[in-house]
Backbone as JSON, one array per atom type, in Angstrom:
{
  "sequence": "XXXXXXXXXXXXXXXXXXXXXXXXXXXXXXXXXXXXXXXXXXXXXXXXXXXXXXXXXXXXXXXXXXXXXXXXXXXXXXXXXXXXXXXXXXXXXXXXXXXXXXXXXXXXXXXXXXXXXXXXXXXXXXXXXXXXXXXXXXXXXXXXXXXXXXXXXXXXXX",
  "N": [[-10.63, 11.18, 16.0], [-7.81, 9.49, 14.76], [-7.14, 6.15, 13.53], [-4.78, 3.96, 15.17], [-1.42, 2.61, 15.51], [-1.44, -0.88, 15.71], [-4.18, -1.12, 15.67], [-7.04, -2.58, 13.99], [-7.5, -2.65, 10.51], [-10.16, -0.95, 8.81], [-13.17, -2.64, 7.81], [-14.57, -2.56, 4.79], [-16.53, -2.01, 1.79], [-15.36, -1.05, -1.25], [-14.41, 0.44, -4.42], [-12.71, -0.53, -7.44], [-11.27, 0.08, -10.66], [-12.16, -2.1, -13.06], [-11.69, -4.32, -15.89], [-14.11, -4.17, -17.22], [-15.37, -1.99, -16.19], [-16.3, -0.27, -13.09], [-15.59, -2.2, -10.18], [-16.64, -3.9, -7.3], [-14.84, -4.23, -4.26], [-13.63, -5.72, -1.32], [-12.13, -4.37, 1.59], [-11.17, -6.22, 3.37], [-10.52, -8.42, 1.73], [-8.3, -7.42, 0.51], [-6.42, -6.96, 2.53], [-6.4, -8.92, 4.6], [-4.47, -11.56, 5.85], [-2.25, -10.74, 4.46], [0.65, -8.75, 3.61], [0.73, -5.32, 3.38], [1.23, -2.21, 1.77], [-0.22, 0.83, 2.09], [-1.3, 3.88, 0.83], [-2.67, 7.14, 1.09], [-4.07, 9.84, -0.69], [-4.9, 13.34, -1.14], [-6.19, 13.93, -3.59], [-6.71, 12.58, -6.85], [-4.79, 13.32, -9.75], [-3.96, 15.77, -8.78], [-1.45, 18.31, -8.15], [0.79, 17.75, -6.2], [0.27, 15.08, -5.62], [0.33, 13.84, -8.12], [2.8, 14.6, -9.19], [4.75, 13.91, -7.34], [4.02, 12.11, -5.13], [2.47, 9.59, -5.92], [4.16, 8.85, -8.18], [6.58, 8.12, -6.9], [5.94, 5.68, -5.66], [5.37, 4.18, -7.92], [7.88, 4.05, -9.16], [9.36, 2.69, -7.17], [8.02, 0.3, -6.78], [8.76, -2.43, -7.36], [10.93, -2.81, -5.6], [9.65, -2.44, -3.15], [7.79, -4.55, -3.17], [9.6, -6.63, -3.19], [10.32, -6.73, -0.58], [8.54, -8.38, 0.61], [5.94, -7.49, 0.41], [2.59, -7.82, -0.41], [0.57, -6.28, -1.65], [0.43, -3.0, -3.01], [-1.33, -0.21, -2.31], [-3.13, 2.55, -3.43], [-5.19, 5.1, -2.33], [-7.94, 7.36, -2.62], [-10.32, 10.02, -2.21], [-12.02, 9.79, -4.61], [-13.79, 8.77, -7.57], [-14.05, 5.45, -9.09], [-13.61, 5.62, -11.85], [-12.04, 7.92, -12.17], [-9.83, 7.22, -10.55], [-8.94, 4.96, -11.93], [-8.24, 6.07, -14.45], [-6.25, 7.84, -13.62], [-4.34, 6.07, -12.59], [-3.62, 4.74, -14.99], [-2.56, 6.91, -16.44], [-0.32, 7.39, -14.92], [1.18, 5.12, -15.19], [0.81, 3.1, -13.27], [0.78, 0.26, -12.89], [1.42, -1.73, -11.04], [0.13, -1.04, -8.78], [-2.7, -0.99, -6.73], [-5.44, 0.87, -7.4], [-7.48, 2.26, -5.4], [-10.69, 3.29, -5.11], [-12.28, 5.63, -3.1], [-14.87, 6.78, -3.19], [-17.02, 7.95, -1.7], [-15.8, 8.76, 0.55], [-15.73, 6.98, 2.64], [-13.66, 5.3, 3.63], [-11.72, 7.19, 4.37], [-13.14, 8.46, 6.42], [-13.51, 6.24, 8.16], [-10.91, 5.63, 8.98], [-10.4, 7.9, 10.28], [-9.23, 10.15, 9.16], [-10.01, 12.51, 7.69], [-10.13, 15.49, 5.78], [-11.27, 18.81, 5.43], [-11.61, 20.38, 2.55], [-13.21, 22.28, 1.47], [-13.09, 25.06, 1.21], [-11.37, 25.35, -0.89], [-12.88, 24.4, -2.87], [-13.01, 21.66, -3.06], [-14.28, 19.97, -1.3], [-14.89, 17.36, 1.16], [-12.06, 15.47, 1.81], [-9.45, 12.98, 1.83], [-6.85, 13.0, 4.26], [-3.3, 13.14, 3.74], [-1.74, 10.17, 4.07], [0.12, 7.22, 5.09], [0.4, 3.69, 5.41], [1.67, 0.67, 6.84], [0.51, -2.5, 6.71], [-0.1, -5.57, 8.34], [-1.58, -8.56, 7.95], [-4.07, -7.29, 8.23], [-3.71, -5.63, 10.41], [-2.56, -2.52, 11.68], [0.72, -1.67, 11.34], [2.42, 0.45, 10.97], [1.86, 3.9, 10.83], [1.9, 6.81, 9.16], [1.51, 10.31, 8.88], [1.19, 13.09, 6.8], [1.16, 16.54, 7.06], [1.96, 18.67, 5.52], [3.62, 18.46, 2.39], [5.3, 15.37, 1.4], [7.01, 13.88, 2.93], [6.88, 12.05, 5.19], [5.24, 10.1, 4.2], [6.16, 9.1, 1.84], [7.24, 6.87, -0.82], [9.89, 6.18, -0.48], [10.29, 6.55, 2.27], [8.51, 4.64, 3.33], [9.59, 2.32, 2.21], [12.07, 2.24, 3.51], [11.15, 1.66, 6.05], [10.2, -0.9, 5.91]],
  "CA": [[-9.32, 10.59, 16.27], [-7.45, 8.51, 13.74], [-6.69, 4.84, 13.97], [-3.42, 3.95, 15.69], [-0.66, 1.38, 15.33], [-2.04, -1.98, 16.46], [-5.61, -1.21, 15.35], [-7.44, -3.35, 12.81], [-7.93, -1.84, 9.37], [-11.61, -1.02, 8.66], [-13.77, -3.56, 6.85], [-15.47, -1.78, 3.93], [-16.6, -2.36, 0.38], [-15.04, 0.11, -2.08], [-14.36, 0.06, -5.83], [-11.54, -0.38, -8.3], [-11.65, 0.04, -12.06], [-11.86, -3.37, -13.7], [-11.67, -4.29, -17.36], [-15.45, -3.87, -17.71], [-15.95, -0.91, -15.4], [-16.07, -0.34, -11.65], [-15.81, -3.48, -9.52], [-16.62, -3.86, -5.83], [-13.76, -4.98, -3.61], [-13.64, -5.49, 0.12], [-10.81, -4.12, 2.17], [-10.72, -7.47, 3.97], [-9.88, -9.25, 0.7], [-7.02, -6.81, 0.15], [-5.44, -6.87, 3.63], [-6.36, -10.08, 5.49], [-3.49, -12.57, 5.48], [-1.29, -10.14, 3.53], [1.43, -7.56, 3.99], [0.24, -4.28, 2.46], [1.56, -0.79, 1.91], [-1.36, 1.61, 1.62], [-1.12, 5.33, 1.0], [-3.83, 7.94, 0.72], [-3.76, 11.18, -1.2], [-6.08, 14.2, -1.16], [-6.92, 13.89, -4.84], [-6.08, 12.15, -8.09], [-4.45, 14.36, -10.73], [-3.55, 17.02, -8.14], [-0.01, 18.47, -8.39], [1.69, 16.99, -5.31], [-0.04, 13.66, -5.71], [0.73, 13.36, -9.44], [4.2, 14.89, -9.51], [5.68, 13.4, -6.35], [3.62, 11.0, -4.26], [2.25, 8.35, -6.66], [5.32, 8.43, -8.97], [7.57, 7.43, -6.05], [5.52, 4.29, -5.49], [5.52, 3.53, -9.22], [9.32, 3.8, -9.35], [9.89, 1.76, -6.17], [7.1, -0.83, -6.58], [9.47, -3.71, -7.33], [11.7, -2.87, -4.36], [8.69, -2.6, -2.06], [7.27, -5.92, -3.23], [10.72, -7.52, -2.85], [10.37, -6.77, 0.89], [7.47, -9.25, 1.07], [4.65, -6.81, 0.33], [1.68, -8.43, -1.38], [-0.15, -5.24, -2.38], [0.6, -1.56, -2.79], [-2.65, 0.35, -2.56], [-3.31, 3.99, -3.38], [-6.59, 5.44, -2.18], [-8.29, 8.77, -2.64], [-11.75, 10.29, -2.29], [-12.35, 9.96, -6.02], [-14.51, 7.59, -8.05], [-13.24, 4.44, -9.75], [-13.24, 6.07, -13.19], [-10.93, 8.85, -12.0], [-8.67, 6.48, -10.04], [-8.44, 4.12, -13.03], [-7.58, 6.94, -15.43], [-5.02, 8.36, -13.01], [-3.4, 4.96, -12.58], [-3.12, 4.55, -16.36], [-1.73, 8.07, -16.79], [0.91, 7.33, -14.14], [1.79, 3.8, -15.38], [0.77, 2.49, -11.94], [0.29, -1.11, -13.1], [1.69, -2.56, -9.85], [-0.53, -0.42, -7.64], [-4.16, -1.06, -6.72], [-5.99, 2.22, -7.3], [-8.7, 2.02, -4.64], [-11.56, 4.47, -5.09], [-13.05, 5.88, -1.88], [-15.72, 7.82, -3.74], [-17.87, 8.61, -0.71], [-14.99, 9.1, 1.71], [-15.98, 6.03, 3.73], [-12.4, 4.87, 4.22], [-11.14, 8.36, 5.04], [-13.88, 8.6, 7.68], [-13.29, 5.08, 9.03], [-9.58, 5.72, 9.59], [-10.36, 9.15, 11.05], [-8.27, 11.07, 8.54], [-10.71, 13.35, 6.72], [-9.85, 16.92, 5.85], [-12.27, 19.61, 4.73], [-11.0, 21.29, 1.58], [-14.33, 23.0, 0.85], [-12.67, 26.42, 0.88], [-10.7, 25.28, -2.19], [-13.83, 23.82, -3.81], [-12.76, 20.22, -3.19], [-15.11, 19.19, -0.38], [-14.2, 16.51, 2.12], [-11.06, 14.62, 1.19], [-8.57, 12.26, 2.75], [-5.53, 13.54, 4.55], [-2.22, 12.37, 3.15], [-1.18, 9.25, 5.06], [0.61, 5.94, 4.59], [0.39, 2.62, 6.4], [2.09, -0.69, 6.58], [-0.45, -3.41, 7.34], [0.21, -7.0, 8.35], [-2.77, -9.34, 8.26], [-5.15, -6.39, 8.61], [-3.35, -4.8, 11.57], [-1.69, -1.4, 11.34], [2.06, -1.74, 11.93], [3.01, 1.78, 10.85], [0.95, 4.92, 10.31], [2.54, 8.13, 9.03], [0.61, 11.33, 8.35], [1.84, 14.33, 6.37], [0.31, 17.73, 7.02], [2.47, 19.35, 4.32], [4.62, 17.65, 1.71], [5.13, 13.91, 1.38], [8.2, 13.29, 3.55], [6.57, 10.92, 6.07], [4.39, 9.14, 3.49], [6.75, 8.79, 0.53], [7.65, 5.5, -1.09], [11.22, 5.98, 0.09], [10.13, 6.41, 3.72], [7.89, 3.35, 3.59], [10.57, 1.3, 1.85], [13.06, 2.18, 4.6], [10.5, 1.12, 7.24], [9.85, -2.31, 5.71]],
  "C": [[-9.03, 9.51, 15.25], [-7.1, 7.17, 14.37], [-5.23, 4.94, 14.4], [-2.73, 2.64, 15.32], [-1.25, 0.32, 16.25], [-3.52, -2.16, 16.19], [-5.83, -2.07, 14.11], [-7.93, -2.4, 11.73], [-9.43, -2.02, 9.17], [-12.06, -1.99, 7.56], [-14.85, -2.81, 6.07], [-15.54, -2.4, 2.54], [-16.41, -1.08, -0.42], [-15.0, -0.35, -3.53], [-12.97, 0.26, -6.42], [-12.05, -0.41, -9.73], [-11.2, -1.3, -12.64], [-11.88, -3.22, -15.21], [-13.02, -3.88, -17.95], [-16.14, -2.77, -16.92], [-15.67, -1.08, -13.92], [-16.44, -1.71, -11.08], [-15.73, -3.28, -8.02], [-15.46, -4.71, -5.33], [-13.85, -4.69, -2.11], [-12.23, -5.22, 0.6], [-10.28, -5.39, 2.81], [-9.99, -8.34, 2.95], [-8.51, -8.71, 0.31], [-5.98, -6.91, 1.26], [-5.34, -8.11, 4.52], [-5.37, -11.12, 4.97], [-2.39, -12.05, 4.56], [-0.49, -9.04, 4.21], [1.13, -6.51, 2.93], [0.86, -2.94, 2.81], [0.39, -0.04, 1.29], [-1.05, 3.08, 1.85], [-2.34, 6.05, 0.44], [-3.39, 9.33, 0.31], [-5.03, 12.02, -1.2], [-6.87, 14.15, -2.46], [-6.1, 13.42, -6.02], [-5.85, 13.36, -8.99], [-4.09, 15.7, -10.1], [-2.02, 17.11, -8.21], [0.91, 17.63, -7.5], [1.51, 15.5, -5.43], [0.46, 13.07, -7.03], [2.21, 13.55, -9.75], [5.19, 14.22, -8.57], [5.22, 12.1, -5.7], [3.45, 9.68, -5.01], [3.47, 7.94, -7.48], [6.41, 7.71, -8.15], [7.22, 5.97, -5.85], [5.6, 3.51, -6.79], [6.98, 3.13, -9.42], [9.83, 2.7, -8.41], [9.02, 0.53, -5.94], [7.82, -2.16, -6.48], [10.28, -3.88, -6.05], [10.79, -3.1, -3.16], [8.17, -4.04, -2.03], [8.36, -6.95, -2.89], [10.89, -7.65, -1.33], [9.22, -7.62, 1.46], [6.08, -8.63, 1.05], [3.81, -7.44, -0.78], [0.98, -7.4, -2.26], [0.37, -3.86, -2.01], [-0.72, -0.95, -3.22], [-2.59, 1.87, -2.44], [-4.79, 4.27, -3.29], [-6.78, 6.95, -2.15], [-9.8, 8.89, -2.68], [-12.04, 10.76, -3.72], [-13.08, 8.7, -6.45], [-13.56, 6.66, -8.81], [-12.79, 4.86, -11.15], [-12.02, 6.99, -13.12], [-9.68, 8.1, -11.54], [-8.08, 5.59, -11.13], [-7.69, 4.92, -14.07], [-6.26, 7.48, -14.89], [-3.95, 7.28, -12.97], [-2.8, 4.7, -13.95], [-2.18, 5.68, -16.75], [-0.38, 8.03, -16.09], [1.66, 6.01, -14.3], [1.87, 3.03, -14.06], [0.23, 1.06, -12.0], [0.44, -2.0, -11.87], [0.95, -2.07, -8.62], [-2.04, -0.57, -7.79], [-4.69, 0.35, -6.45], [-7.39, 2.11, -6.71], [-9.52, 3.29, -4.49], [-12.37, 4.5, -3.79], [-14.02, 7.01, -2.19], [-16.56, 8.59, -2.75], [-17.09, 9.0, 0.55], [-15.2, 8.17, 2.89], [-14.7, 5.58, 4.42], [-11.74, 6.02, 4.98], [-11.82, 8.59, 6.39], [-13.56, 7.48, 8.65], [-11.92, 5.11, 9.69], [-9.41, 7.01, 10.38], [-9.41, 10.19, 10.48], [-8.91, 11.84, 7.38], [-10.22, 14.78, 6.88], [-10.88, 17.65, 4.99], [-11.55, 20.63, 3.84], [-12.08, 22.07, 0.81], [-13.94, 24.41, 0.44], [-11.98, 26.48, -0.48], [-11.62, 24.65, -3.24], [-13.71, 22.32, -3.98], [-13.59, 19.37, -2.25], [-14.28, 18.4, 0.62], [-13.3, 15.53, 1.39], [-10.3, 13.86, 2.26], [-7.35, 13.12, 3.05], [-4.51, 12.66, 3.85], [-1.63, 11.49, 4.26], [-0.66, 8.0, 4.36], [0.67, 4.95, 5.74], [1.14, 1.41, 5.89], [1.15, -1.56, 7.39], [0.07, -4.83, 7.26], [-1.02, -7.74, 8.82], [-3.89, -8.46, 8.82], [-4.89, -5.52, 9.82], [-2.37, -3.71, 11.13], [-0.37, -1.53, 12.09], [2.75, -0.39, 11.94], [1.94, 2.71, 10.29], [1.68, 6.25, 10.34], [1.55, 9.08, 8.37], [1.43, 12.56, 7.99], [0.82, 15.45, 6.38], [0.68, 18.57, 5.81], [3.54, 18.45, 3.7], [4.31, 16.17, 1.78], [6.29, 13.19, 2.08], [7.9, 12.03, 4.36], [5.83, 9.8, 5.35], [4.94, 8.72, 2.14], [7.09, 7.31, 0.4], [9.0, 5.21, -0.44], [11.14, 5.78, 1.61], [9.53, 5.06, 4.07], [8.84, 2.2, 3.28], [11.6, 1.14, 2.96], [12.46, 1.54, 5.86], [10.18, -0.37, 7.12], [10.94, -3.26, 6.19]]
}
């Protein structure tokens, strides 16, 4: 069962790509005392994620932050090297590219999907959240497409 609105976001240590390589970061440091938009994708460099999902957040980052959002976070079950390269390729300078290399976050929020049949293994489902001080205020999950988890949908909800 996935987390629900009102639940506390999981406390984990994950990685981001820093200037000198992968750097550890705690989810608490990213969400406690802050307003955050977080979205998860099944995989970096995949068609829907690269052509539609992440680009929407890149285009609307300034508008989202103008609504009082401290961080926009994109997470995927990929390593920090892949997430860093994907962020650079997508000009996602305003977005924290949070690597969930072992799927710990996907498991902790209860939104894992098994894409082994496609050779991708366990991945995150596509979801988006609005967090306030570490509490989930909104949780949208897309089974197909990105309608419920798009930047435009989250922007309208802020």
